[in-house]
C-alpha positions as CSV (number, residue, x, y, z in Angstrom):
1,M,-19.1,1.1,6.8
2,K,-18.8,-0.6,3.4
3,V,-16.0,0.3,1.0
4,T,-18.6,1.1,-1.7
5,E,-20.2,3.7,0.7
6,I,-16.7,5.3,1.2
7,M,-16.3,5.4,-2.6
8,R,-19.5,7.3,-2.9
9,R,-18.2,10.0,-0.5
10,K,-14.6,10.3,-1.7
11,M,-11.7,8.7,-3.5
12,C,-11.0,5.6,-1.4
13,F,-7.4,4.9,-0.3
14,S,-6.1,1.4,0.5
15,F,-3.2,-1.0,0.7
16,E,-2.5,-4.6,-0.2
17,V,-0.3,-6.9,1.8
18,F,0.6,-10.5,1.5
19,P,0.9,-13.0,4.4
20,P,4.2,-14.6,5.3
21,K,4.8,-18.3,4.6
22,A,3.7,-20.8,7.1
23,E,7.2,-21.3,8.6
24,Q,7.8,-17.5,9.0
25,P,6.6,-15.4,11.9
26,L,3.7,-13.0,11.6
27,E,5.3,-10.2,13.7
28,P,7.1,-8.4,10.9
29,L,3.9,-8.0,8.9
30,L,2.0,-7.0,12.0
31,Q,4.6,-4.3,12.5
32,T,4.3,-3.3,8.8
33,L,0.6,-2.9,9.3
34,E,1.1,-0.6,12.3
35,H,3.2,1.7,10.1
36,L,0.6,1.6,7.3
37,Y,-2.3,2.3,9.6
38,R,-0.7,5.7,10.3
39,Y,-1.8,6.7,6.8
40,E,-5.4,6.0,7.7
41,P,-6.3,3.6,4.8
42,D,-9.9,3.0,4.2
43,F,-9.2,-0.7,3.8
44,V,-6.3,-3.2,3.7
45,S,-6.5,-6.3,1.4
46,C,-4.6,-9.5,2.1
47,T,-3.7,-11.9,-0.7
48,Y,-4.7,-15.6,-0.7
49,G,-2.5,-18.2,-2.4
50,A,-3.6,-20.3,-5.3
51,G,-4.9,-23.7,-4.3
52,G,-5.5,-22.4,-0.7
53,T,-1.8,-22.1,0.0
54,N,-1.2,-19.7,2.9
55,A,-5.0,-19.6,3.5
56,G,-4.5,-19.9,7.3
57,R,-2.1,-17.0,7.3
58,N,-4.6,-15.0,5.3
59,V,-7.2,-15.6,7.9
60,A,-4.8,-14.6,10.7
61,I,-3.9,-11.3,9.0
62,C,-7.5,-10.4,8.2
63,Q,-8.4,-11.1,11.8
64,A,-5.5,-8.9,13.1
65,I,-6.6,-6.1,10.8
66,K,-10.2,-6.3,12.0
67,E,-9.1,-6.5,15.7
68,S,-6.9,-3.5,15.3
69,G,-10.0,-1.3,14.8
70,R,-8.0,0.8,12.4
71,T,-9.5,-0.1,9.0
72,I,-11.6,-2.6,7.0
73,P,-10.0,-6.0,6.1
74,V,-10.6,-7.3,2.6
75,T,-9.7,-10.9,2.0
76,H,-8.8,-12.4,-1.4
77,Y,-10.5,-15.7,-2.2
78,T,-10.1,-18.0,-5.2
79,C,-12.0,-20.9,-7.0
80,I,-8.8,-23.0,-7.1
81,G,-9.4,-26.4,-5.5
82,N,-12.5,-25.2,-3.6
83,S,-15.7,-27.1,-3.4
84,R,-19.0,-25.5,-2.5
85,E,-18.9,-27.0,1.0
86,Q,-15.4,-25.7,1.6
87,I,-16.3,-22.2,0.3
88,K,-19.3,-22.2,2.7
89,A,-17.1,-23.2,5.6
90,D,-14.4,-20.6,4.8
91,L,-16.8,-17.7,4.3
92,Q,-18.7,-18.5,7.5
93,R,-15.3,-18.4,9.3
94,Y,-14.5,-15.0,7.8
95,L,-18.0,-13.7,8.9
96,S,-17.4,-15.1,12.4
97,L,-14.4,-12.8,12.6
98,S,-16.5,-9.9,11.2
99,V,-14.5,-10.0,7.9
100,D,-17.2,-9.1,5.4
101,H,-15.4,-7.8,2.3
102,I,-13.9,-10.2,-0.3
103,L,-12.1,-10.0,-3.6
104,A,-13.5,-13.0,-5.5
105,L,-11.1,-14.5,-8.0
106,R,-10.8,-17.5,-10.3
107,G,-7.2,-17.6,-9.2
108,D,-4.0,-18.5,-11.0
109,F,-3.5,-22.2,-11.8
110,P,-0.8,-23.9,-9.8
111,K,2.0,-25.3,-11.9
112,G,0.8,-28.3,-13.9
113,W,-2.9,-27.4,-13.5
114,T,-5.1,-26.7,-16.5
115,E,-8.4,-26.1,-14.6
116,T,-9.5,-25.0,-11.1
117,M,-10.1,-28.5,-9.8
118,G,-12.9,-27.0,-7.8
119,D,-16.7,-26.6,-8.2
120,F,-16.4,-23.3,-9.9
121,D,-14.4,-22.5,-13.1
122,Y,-14.9,-18.8,-13.3
123,A,-14.9,-15.8,-10.9
124,N,-18.5,-14.9,-11.9
125,E,-19.7,-18.3,-10.6
126,L,-18.0,-17.6,-7.3
127,V,-19.5,-14.1,-7.1
128,E,-23.0,-15.4,-7.7
129,F,-22.5,-18.2,-5.1
130,I,-21.4,-15.6,-2.5
131,K,-24.2,-13.2,-3.3
132,E,-26.9,-15.9,-3.0
133,N,-25.5,-17.6,0.1
134,F,-23.7,-14.9,2.0
135,P,-25.3,-11.5,1.1
136,Q,-23.4,-9.9,4.0
137,F,-20.3,-9.7,1.9
138,T,-19.3,-6.7,-0.2
139,I,-17.7,-8.3,-3.2
140,A,-14.8,-6.9,-5.3
141,V,-13.7,-8.4,-8.6
142,A,-10.5,-8.1,-10.6
143,G,-10.3,-5.8,-13.7
144,Y,-7.6,-6.0,-16.3
145,P,-7.0,-2.7,-18.1
146,E,-4.7,-4.5,-20.6
147,K,-6.8,-7.6,-20.6
148,H,-6.1,-10.9,-18.7
149,F,-3.2,-12.6,-20.6
150,Q,-5.4,-15.7,-21.1
151,A,-8.3,-13.7,-22.7
152,P,-8.5,-13.9,-26.5
153,S,-9.2,-10.1,-26.8
154,L,-9.8,-7.0,-24.7
155,E,-13.5,-7.1,-25.8
156,A,-13.8,-10.7,-24.5
157,D,-12.2,-9.7,-21.2
158,I,-14.6,-6.8,-20.8
159,A,-17.5,-9.0,-21.6
160,H,-16.4,-11.3,-18.7
161,L,-16.1,-8.3,-16.4
162,R,-19.7,-7.4,-17.3
163,V,-20.8,-10.9,-16.4
164,K,-19.1,-10.5,-13.0
165,Q,-20.9,-7.3,-12.5
166,D,-24.2,-8.9,-13.4
167,A,-23.5,-11.8,-11.0
168,G,-23.5,-9.4,-8.1
169,A,-20.0,-7.7,-7.8
170,D,-19.9,-4.4,-6.0
171,F,-16.6,-2.8,-7.2
172,I,-13.6,-3.5,-9.4
173,M,-10.0,-3.8,-8.2
174,T,-7.6,-3.5,-11.1
175,Q,-4.4,-5.4,-12.0
176,L,-1.2,-3.4,-12.2
177,C,-0.9,-1.2,-15.2
178,Y,1.9,1.2,-16.2
179,D,0.3,2.2,-19.5
180,L,-2.1,5.0,-18.5
181,D,-3.2,5.7,-22.1
182,Q,-4.5,2.1,-22.2
183,F,-6.0,2.5,-18.7
184,R,-8.1,5.5,-19.8
185,R,-9.2,3.6,-23.0
186,W,-10.2,0.6,-20.9
187,M,-12.2,2.9,-18.5
188,E,-14.1,4.3,-21.5
189,K,-14.7,0.9,-23.0
190,I,-16.1,-0.7,-19.8
191,R,-18.5,2.2,-19.4
192,Q,-19.6,1.8,-23.0
193,A,-20.2,-1.9,-22.1
194,G,-22.6,-0.9,-19.4
195,I,-20.2,-1.6,-16.5
196,H,-20.9,1.0,-13.8
197,L,-19.1,-0.4,-10.9
198,P,-16.6,1.8,-9.0
199,I,-13.0,1.4,-10.0
200,D,-10.2,0.9,-7.5
201,A,-6.9,1.3,-9.3
202,G,-4.1,-0.9,-8.3
203,V,-0.7,0.8,-8.2
204,M,2.5,-1.3,-8.2
205,P,5.5,0.8,-7.0
206,V,8.6,0.7,-9.1
207,L,11.4,-0.2,-6.7
208,T,13.8,-2.8,-8.1
209,K,14.6,-3.7,-11.7
210,E,14.1,-7.4,-12.0
211,P,10.8,-7.7,-10.0
212,T,9.4,-4.7,-11.9
213,I,10.1,-6.5,-15.3
214,R,9.0,-9.9,-14.0
215,M,5.7,-8.7,-12.5
216,A,4.8,-6.7,-15.7
217,V,5.7,-9.6,-18.0
218,S,4.1,-12.3,-15.9
219,N,0.8,-10.4,-15.9
220,G,0.9,-9.6,-19.6
221,S,1.3,-5.9,-18.9
222,A,3.2,-3.4,-21.1
223,V,6.4,-1.6,-20.1
224,P,5.8,1.9,-21.5
225,R,8.7,3.9,-23.0
226,E,9.2,6.1,-19.9
227,L,9.5,3.1,-17.7
228,A,11.7,1.3,-20.3
229,E,14.1,4.3,-20.4
230,L,14.2,4.3,-16.6
231,I,15.2,0.6,-16.6
232,A,17.8,1.2,-19.3
233,R,19.3,4.3,-17.6
234,Y,19.3,3.1,-13.9
235,G,18.9,-0.6,-14.1
236,E,22.5,-1.4,-13.2
237,N,22.5,0.8,-10.1
238,P,19.9,-0.3,-7.6
239,E,20.1,2.8,-5.5
240,D,19.5,5.2,-8.4
241,F,16.9,2.9,-9.8
242,K,14.9,2.9,-6.6
243,K,15.1,6.7,-6.4
244,A,14.0,7.2,-10.0
245,G,11.3,4.4,-9.6
246,K,9.8,6.2,-6.7
247,E,9.6,9.4,-8.7
248,Y,8.0,7.5,-11.5
249,T,5.5,5.9,-9.1
250,V,4.5,9.4,-7.8
251,R,3.8,10.5,-11.4
252,L,1.8,7.3,-12.0
253,I,-0.4,8.1,-8.9
254,Y,-1.1,11.6,-10.3
255,E,-2.1,10.1,-13.6
256,F,-4.4,7.6,-12.0
257,V,-6.1,10.2,-9.9
258,N,-6.6,12.4,-13.0
259,A,-8.1,9.5,-14.9
260,G,-11.2,9.7,-12.6
261,I,-10.8,6.6,-10.4
262,D,-12.9,5.9,-7.4
263,G,-10.1,4.4,-5.3
264,L,-6.3,4.2,-5.1
265,H,-5.0,0.8,-4.1
266,I,-1.2,0.6,-3.3
267,Y,0.4,-2.8,-3.7
268,T,2.9,-2.4,-0.8
269,L,4.9,-5.6,-1.4
270,N,5.1,-5.4,2.5
271,R,7.7,-2.6,2.1
272,W,6.2,0.1,4.3
273,Q,9.3,2.4,4.3
274,D,9.4,2.7,0.5
275,V,5.6,3.1,0.3
276,S,5.8,5.9,3.0
277,E,8.3,7.8,1.0
278,I,6.2,7.6,-2.2
279,L,3.0,8.7,-0.4
280,E,4.7,11.6,1.3
281,A,6.4,12.7,-1.9
282,S,3.0,12.6,-3.7
283,G,1.1,14.5,-1.1
284,I,-1.8,12.1,-1.5
285,R,-1.5,11.2,2.2
286,G,-0.1,13.9,4.5
287,K,3.1,13.5,6.4
288,I,2.8,11.7,9.7
289,R,4.6,12.8,12.8
290,S,7.4,10.6,14.0
291,G,6.4,8.5,17.0
292,E,2.7,8.3,16.2
């Protein structure tokens, strides 16, 4: 079944994981996946490094997810450093492993780069290429509720999202966003722009002070007052911060669901224990019996 078919039936539920570095073992992540499978995700996406870094580990994890028979693997894929020939070879390899869902991205430039150094400069070009040459793929594209930090305006960013839709994208996966008022405004604006694709909302759990600030700032995302107060109040006490952050994340999940999303996508940071506590506190996924 395709993710888009699931979204037509219900609110989709999924996780994101990232592969270990080349010198690190796969086993810890494979064990993490086993814990995450117990929540019966509709799919699990696996990140793909800029410039092809960690690409081999991405393939191995996507293959493991597929072979588990527990859910749908969704691979990330970028334009960075990739020629048409390389893209064809890579996508054929994914299909040979029965991995047929992909998040098509321009990708972040590696340090010192000012362009993709590949045959495609924008995600819509990659989407169109995949659609024309590999129609077997279900294609997700990135959406930025607060706009991509390199876009000159929100309107320009939405226009680029419309171009990605028109190139053949099947659904949208959003960047982290803690500002739900802005998220709702963005949803209204993209619908006004004629963008009808299902929206899979990315939820970044709040677990530790510095990474929370760093991830928000590096993505050009706002830190709303409630989150800023949480940081100010508990930021010097990691244990209290994590407890308050998990409660904040639960409230965030409720707000996303009430915004009318088509899917809830949890960025796990490969921390299954913390994610489990958040899910069980939210009631979005039922408690699982120990030992299962």
